[in-house]
C-alpha positions as CSV (number, residue, x, y, z in Angstrom):
1,X,-18.8,-15.0,-37.8
2,X,-15.5,-13.6,-36.7
3,X,-17.2,-10.8,-34.8
4,X,-19.5,-13.3,-33.0
5,X,-16.6,-15.6,-32.2
6,X,-14.7,-12.6,-30.8
7,X,-17.6,-11.5,-28.6
8,X,-18.2,-15.1,-27.4
9,X,-14.5,-15.4,-26.4
10,X,-14.6,-12.0,-24.7
11,X,-17.8,-13.0,-22.8
12,X,-16.2,-16.2,-21.6
13,X,-13.1,-14.4,-20.6
14,X,-15.1,-11.7,-18.8
15,X,-17.1,-14.4,-16.8
16,X,-13.9,-16.2,-15.9
17,X,-12.4,-12.9,-14.7
18,X,-15.4,-12.1,-12.6
19,X,-15.4,-15.6,-11.1
20,X,-11.7,-15.3,-10.3
21,X,-12.2,-11.9,-8.8
22,X,-14.9,-13.2,-6.5
23,X,-13.2,-16.4,-5.5
24,X,-9.7,-15.1,-5.1
25,X,-10.2,-13.3,-1.8
26,X,-11.3,-16.5,0.0
27,X,-8.4,-18.5,-1.5
28,X,-5.8,-15.8,-0.6
29,X,-7.3,-15.3,2.9
30,X,-7.4,-18.9,3.8
31,X,-3.9,-19.5,2.4
32,X,-2.3,-16.3,3.6
33,X,0.6,-18.2,5.1
34,X,1.4,-19.5,1.6
35,X,0.5,-16.5,-0.6
36,X,1.4,-13.5,1.5
37,X,5.2,-14.1,1.7
38,X,5.7,-14.5,-2.0
39,X,3.6,-11.4,-2.9
40,X,5.5,-9.3,-0.3
41,X,8.8,-10.7,-1.6
42,X,8.0,-9.7,-5.2
43,X,7.1,-6.2,-4.1
44,X,10.3,-5.9,-2.1
45,X,12.4,-7.3,-4.9
46,X,11.0,-4.7,-7.3
47,X,12.0,-2.0,-4.9
48,X,15.4,-3.3,-3.9
49,X,16.5,-4.5,-7.4
50,X,17.8,-1.0,-8.5
51,X,19.9,-0.7,-5.3
52,X,21.4,-4.2,-6.0
53,X,22.1,-3.2,-9.6
54,X,24.0,-0.1,-8.5
55,X,26.1,-2.1,-6.1
56,X,26.9,-4.6,-9.0
57,X,28.0,-1.7,-11.1
58,X,30.4,-0.7,-8.3
59,X,32.1,-4.1,-8.7
60,X,30.5,-6.1,-5.9
61,X,29.5,-9.7,-6.6
62,X,25.8,-10.2,-7.3
63,X,25.2,-12.3,-4.2
64,X,26.9,-9.8,-1.9
65,X,25.0,-6.9,-3.6
66,X,21.7,-8.7,-3.1
67,X,22.5,-9.4,0.6
68,X,23.5,-5.8,1.3
69,X,20.4,-4.4,-0.3
70,X,18.2,-6.7,1.8
71,X,20.3,-5.9,4.9
72,X,19.7,-2.2,4.3
73,X,15.9,-2.8,4.2
74,X,16.1,-4.8,7.5
75,X,18.1,-2.1,9.2
76,X,15.5,0.6,8.1
77,X,12.6,-1.6,9.3
78,X,14.3,-2.3,12.7
79,X,15.1,1.4,13.3
80,X,11.6,2.5,12.4
81,X,10.0,-0.1,14.6
82,X,12.3,0.8,17.5
83,X,11.4,4.4,17.2
84,X,7.7,3.8,17.0
85,X,6.9,0.7,19.1
86,X,9.0,1.4,22.2
87,X,7.5,4.9,22.9
88,X,4.0,3.5,22.0
89,X,4.5,0.7,24.5
90,X,5.4,3.3,27.2
91,X,2.4,5.3,26.3
92,X,0.0,2.4,26.8
93,X,0.1,3.1,30.6
94,X,-1.3,6.6,30.0
95,X,-4.2,5.3,27.9
96,X,-6.7,4.9,30.8
97,X,-6.1,8.4,32.1
98,X,-6.5,9.9,28.6
99,X,-9.7,7.8,28.1
100,X,-11.1,9.2,31.3
101,X,-10.3,12.8,30.3
102,X,-11.8,12.3,26.9
103,X,-15.0,10.9,28.6
104,X,-15.1,14.0,30.8
105,X,-14.7,16.3,27.8
106,X,-17.6,14.6,25.9
107,X,-19.7,14.5,29.1
108,X,-19.3,18.3,29.3
109,X,-20.3,18.6,25.6
110,X,-23.3,16.3,26.3
111,X,-24.4,18.4,29.2
112,X,-24.3,21.5,27.0
113,X,-26.5,19.7,24.5
114,X,-28.9,18.2,27.1
115,X,-31.9,19.6,25.2
116,X,-31.2,17.2,22.3
117,X,-31.3,14.2,24.7
118,X,-34.7,15.4,26.0
119,X,-36.0,15.5,22.4
120,X,-34.6,12.0,21.7
121,X,-36.3,10.6,24.8
122,X,-39.6,12.2,23.8
123,X,-39.4,10.8,20.3
124,X,-38.6,7.3,21.7
125,X,-41.7,7.4,24.0
126,X,-43.9,8.6,21.1
127,X,-42.7,5.8,18.7
128,X,-42.7,3.2,21.5
129,X,-39.1,2.2,20.8
130,X,-38.0,-0.4,23.4
131,X,-34.5,-0.4,24.8
132,X,-32.2,-3.0,23.4
133,X,-30.3,-5.4,25.6
134,X,-26.6,-5.4,24.8
135,X,-24.9,-8.8,24.5
136,X,-21.2,-8.9,25.1
137,X,-19.2,-11.8,23.7
138,X,-16.1,-12.7,25.5
139,X,-13.0,-12.6,23.2
140,X,-9.4,-13.4,23.9
141,X,-7.3,-10.6,25.3
142,X,-4.8,-8.7,23.2
143,X,-1.9,-10.4,25.0
144,X,-3.4,-13.8,24.3
145,X,-3.8,-12.9,20.6
146,X,-0.3,-11.7,20.3
147,X,1.1,-14.8,22.0
148,X,-0.8,-17.1,19.6
149,X,0.1,-15.0,16.5
150,X,3.9,-14.5,17.3
151,X,5.2,-17.9,16.1
152,X,3.4,-17.7,12.7
153,X,4.3,-14.1,12.2
154,X,8.0,-14.8,12.8
155,X,7.9,-17.7,10.4
156,X,6.2,-15.6,7.7
157,X,8.7,-12.7,8.2
158,X,11.7,-15.1,8.0
159,X,10.2,-16.8,4.9
160,X,9.6,-13.4,3.3
161,X,13.2,-12.2,3.8
162,X,14.6,-15.5,2.4
163,X,12.3,-15.3,-0.7
164,X,13.3,-11.7,-1.2
165,X,17.0,-12.5,-1.1
166,X,16.8,-15.3,-3.5
167,X,14.6,-13.3,-5.9
168,X,17.0,-10.4,-5.9
169,X,20.0,-12.7,-6.3
170,X,18.3,-14.5,-9.3
171,X,16.9,-11.4,-11.0
172,X,19.4,-11.4,-13.8
173,X,19.0,-15.1,-14.6
174,X,15.2,-14.7,-14.5
175,X,15.3,-11.8,-16.9
176,X,17.6,-13.7,-19.2
177,X,15.2,-16.7,-19.4
178,X,12.2,-14.5,-19.9
179,X,13.7,-12.5,-22.7
180,X,16.0,-14.9,-24.6
181,X,13.7,-18.0,-24.6
182,X,11.1,-16.3,-26.8
183,X,10.8,-17.3,-30.4
184,X,10.0,-13.8,-31.8
185,X,11.6,-10.5,-31.3
186,X,8.1,-8.8,-30.7
187,X,7.5,-11.0,-27.7
188,X,10.9,-10.1,-26.2
189,X,10.2,-6.4,-26.8
190,X,6.9,-6.7,-25.0
191,X,8.4,-8.5,-22.0
192,X,11.3,-6.1,-21.8
193,X,8.9,-3.1,-21.8
194,X,6.6,-4.7,-19.2
195,X,9.5,-5.5,-16.9
196,X,10.9,-2.0,-17.2
197,X,7.4,-0.4,-16.7
198,X,6.6,-2.4,-13.6
199,X,10.0,-1.8,-12.0
200,X,10.0,1.9,-12.9
201,X,6.4,2.5,-11.6
202,X,6.6,0.5,-8.4
203,X,10.1,1.4,-7.4
204,X,9.8,5.1,-8.3
205,X,6.5,5.4,-6.6
206,X,7.6,3.8,-3.3
207,X,11.0,5.5,-3.1
208,X,9.5,8.9,-4.0
209,X,6.6,8.6,-1.6
210,X,9.0,7.4,1.1
211,X,11.0,10.7,0.6
212,X,7.8,12.7,0.8
213,X,6.6,10.9,3.8
214,X,10.0,11.4,5.5
215,X,9.5,15.1,5.2
216,X,5.9,14.8,6.5
217,X,7.2,12.7,9.4
218,X,9.8,15.3,10.3
219,X,7.3,18.1,10.3
220,X,4.8,16.1,12.4
221,X,7.6,15.3,14.9
222,X,8.4,19.0,15.2
223,X,4.8,19.8,15.6
224,X,4.3,17.2,18.2
225,X,7.2,18.6,20.1
226,X,5.8,22.1,19.8
227,X,2.4,21.0,21.1
228,X,4.1,19.2,24.1
229,X,3.3,15.6,23.0
230,X,5.3,12.8,24.6
231,X,7.7,11.0,22.2
232,X,7.5,13.3,19.2
233,X,9.7,10.9,17.1
234,X,7.0,8.3,17.5
235,X,4.4,10.6,16.1
236,X,6.7,11.4,13.2
237,X,7.2,7.7,12.6
238,X,3.5,7.0,12.7
239,X,2.9,9.8,10.2
240,X,5.6,8.4,7.9
241,X,4.1,4.9,7.9
242,X,0.4,5.8,7.8
243,X,1.0,8.2,4.9
244,X,1.8,5.2,2.6
245,X,-2.0,4.5,2.8
246,X,-3.7,7.1,0.7
247,X,-6.8,8.6,2.2
248,X,-7.1,6.0,5.0
249,X,-3.7,6.6,6.6
250,X,-4.1,10.4,7.1
251,X,-7.6,9.8,8.5
252,X,-6.3,7.3,11.0
253,X,-3.5,9.8,11.9
254,X,-6.1,12.6,12.4
255,X,-8.2,10.3,14.7
256,X,-5.1,9.5,16.8
257,X,-4.1,13.1,17.1
258,X,-7.7,14.0,18.1
259,X,-7.8,11.3,20.7
260,X,-4.5,12.2,22.3
261,X,-5.0,16.0,21.9
262,X,-8.4,16.0,23.5
263,X,-7.2,13.6,26.2
264,X,-4.3,15.7,27.3
265,X,-5.3,19.4,26.6
266,X,-7.2,21.5,29.0
267,X,-10.1,22.3,26.6
268,X,-11.6,20.6,23.6
269,X,-10.6,23.5,21.3
270,X,-6.9,23.2,22.3
271,X,-7.1,19.4,21.9
272,X,-8.3,19.7,18.3
273,X,-5.4,22.0,17.2
274,X,-2.9,19.2,16.5
275,X,-5.4,17.3,14.4
276,X,-6.3,20.5,12.5
277,X,-2.7,21.4,11.9
278,X,-2.0,17.9,10.5
279,X,-5.1,18.2,8.2
280,X,-3.6,21.4,6.9
281,X,-0.2,19.8,6.3
282,X,-1.9,16.8,4.6
283,X,-3.9,19.1,2.3
284,X,-0.8,20.9,1.1
285,X,1.2,17.6,0.7
286,X,-1.6,15.7,-1.1
287,X,-2.7,18.6,-3.4
288,X,0.5,20.4,-4.3
289,X,3.7,18.5,-3.2
290,X,3.0,14.9,-4.2
291,X,1.3,15.6,-7.6
292,X,4.1,18.0,-8.6
293,X,6.8,15.4,-7.8
294,X,5.1,12.2,-8.9
295,X,3.5,13.7,-12.0
296,X,0.7,12.3,-14.1
297,X,2.6,9.0,-14.9
298,X,2.2,7.7,-11.4
299,X,-1.2,9.2,-10.6
300,X,-3.9,6.7,-9.8
301,X,-7.6,6.9,-9.8
302,X,-8.8,7.6,-6.2
303,X,-11.7,5.1,-6.6
304,X,-9.2,2.4,-7.7
305,X,-7.0,3.2,-4.7
306,X,-9.8,2.9,-2.2
307,X,-11.1,-0.3,-3.8
308,X,-7.6,-1.8,-3.8
309,X,-7.0,-0.9,-0.1
310,X,-10.4,-2.3,1.0
311,X,-9.9,-5.4,-1.1
312,X,-6.4,-6.4,0.1
313,X,-6.9,-5.2,3.7
314,X,-9.9,-7.5,3.8
315,X,-7.7,-10.4,2.6
316,X,-4.4,-9.8,4.5
317,X,-5.2,-7.1,7.0
318,X,-2.8,-4.2,7.7
319,X,0.0,-5.7,5.6
320,X,-2.4,-6.1,2.7
321,X,-3.3,-2.5,2.9
322,X,0.3,-1.5,2.7
323,X,0.8,-3.7,-0.3
324,X,-2.4,-2.6,-2.1
325,X,-0.9,0.4,-3.9
326,X,2.2,-1.4,-5.2
327,X,0.0,-4.3,-6.4
328,X,-2.3,-1.8,-8.1
329,X,0.6,-0.1,-9.8
330,X,1.9,-3.5,-11.0
331,X,-1.5,-4.4,-12.4
332,X,-1.9,-1.0,-14.0
333,X,1.5,-1.3,-15.8
334,X,0.5,-4.8,-17.0
335,X,-2.9,-3.6,-18.2
336,X,-1.4,-0.6,-20.0
337,X,1.0,-2.9,-22.0
338,X,-1.2,-6.0,-22.5
339,X,-4.6,-4.4,-23.1
340,X,-7.2,-2.4,-21.1
341,X,-10.7,-3.9,-20.5
342,X,-13.4,-2.1,-22.4
343,X,-16.4,-3.1,-20.3
344,X,-18.7,-0.2,-21.4
345,X,-17.8,-0.7,-25.1
346,X,-18.3,-4.4,-24.8
347,X,-21.9,-3.9,-23.9
348,X,-22.4,-2.1,-27.3
349,X,-20.6,-4.5,-29.5
350,X,-17.0,-3.5,-29.2
351,X,-14.2,-5.9,-28.3
352,X,-13.6,-6.5,-24.6
353,X,-9.9,-5.5,-24.7
354,X,-8.4,-2.4,-26.3
355,X,-4.9,-2.6,-27.6
356,X,-2.2,-1.8,-25.1
357,X,0.7,0.6,-25.3
358,X,2.8,-1.9,-27.3
359,X,1.6,-1.2,-30.8
360,X,3.3,-1.9,-34.1
361,X,4.9,1.5,-34.0
362,X,6.8,0.4,-30.9
363,X,8.1,-2.7,-32.6
364,X,9.5,-0.8,-35.6
365,X,12.2,0.9,-33.5
366,X,14.6,-1.9,-32.7
367,X,17.4,0.6,-31.7
368,X,15.4,1.9,-28.8
369,X,17.9,2.3,-25.9
370,X,15.3,1.1,-23.5
371,X,15.4,-2.3,-25.3
372,X,19.1,-2.7,-25.3
373,X,19.9,-3.1,-21.6
374,X,18.3,-3.0,-18.3
375,X,19.4,-1.6,-15.0
376,X,21.8,-4.4,-14.3
377,X,23.5,-4.1,-17.7
378,X,21.7,-7.2,-19.1
379,X,21.2,-7.0,-22.8
380,X,17.5,-7.1,-23.6
381,X,17.3,-7.3,-27.3
382,X,18.0,-11.0,-28.4
383,X,20.6,-11.9,-30.9
384,X,19.2,-12.5,-34.3
385,X,20.8,-14.4,-37.2
C-alpha cells in the first residue's frame, strides 16, 4: 500500500510538472513585463552579492556597498554598449554596399555551378512542379518597432535595476529569515547549503566565463584589426557578448564574420579567413581553456543547454537567451540538493525522485565551516538551547 501510494503521488506530481512546463511559457511570455524584471534582478543579485559582501567587509555600510556594486554593473554595461552600438550604427550605412558585393560573389559561384541549375530545371519540368507565387506581408519598419518598444524597454530596465538594488540591500535580512525561522536544524542546513550552492555556481560561472570571454574578445579585436575590419573593438565586444550563449553565440559570430568578410574581401576565399580563424579560436577555447578552468562542477549537459536557450529565448527573446544558462545553473543546484527526477526508473516501479546531495551524513557534521557563516559574515547555524 505504501508503494502504491508513493507511485500515485509521484504520478500526480509528474503530471502537474508536465502541465506547468507546458503552460509556463505562455504565462511568462504574455506577462513578460511582470516576470522578466524580477528574474533578471534575481540573477544580477546572485552575481553582485559577493562584491557587495567584500565591500561590507571593508567597512562600508550595507546600503552604500549595494549601491556601489550596482553602479559598477551599470558602468560596465554602459561602456560595453558604447563600444559596440556606436560603431555598429556607423557601419549600418555600409550594409547595402556589402550586400551588393555578397550578391556578386554568390552570383559568380552560381555561374560556376550553372550545370546544377540546368539539372534542377529539367527535374522541375519532368515532375510538373509549378512555380509558387510569393506573398509579401507588409510589416512595420525597424525604426517604427524601436520607437514603439523604447518606452516599455526603459521602464523594464529601470524596474530591473531598482529591484536588483533592493534585493542586494536586503540579502542579509532575507537570509536571516530563511535560516533562523526554521523549526529544525536539518531544514536550516538544507537551506544554507542550497543558498551557498546557487550563489557559488551562478556567480562563479558568470564571473569565470566573463574573464574567458574578455580574453576571447581581445583576441578577436586584434584579429579584426589584422584583417583590416573597421571598428575592431566592436568585433571584440560582439565576441565577448555572444560567447555567453554556448553553441548559438559562436555560430552567430561566425555568420557575421562570414557576411562582412565576403562582403569586403576581393575573393570568397579571403573573405572566409576571418570566420575560419574565429572557428579555430572557439575550438581551442571551448575544448581546452573553458573545461580546464570551470572544471566538472560547472559543466552542463549540451542538450540541456540548447533546450534551455531555445526555451527561454522563445519566451523572452535575446534577454531570455542570455538568462538561460544562469537559470539552468540555479535549477541544477536546486535539483542536486532537493532531489533529481528519476523518470526512467519511475516507469519500472522506482520512486520518481532520488535523494539529493543532502543526506543524513551531511547532517551529522554540525561543525562544518560552510554552515557557520556565509560570505557576508552572517551566522548560518541557528542557536540551539
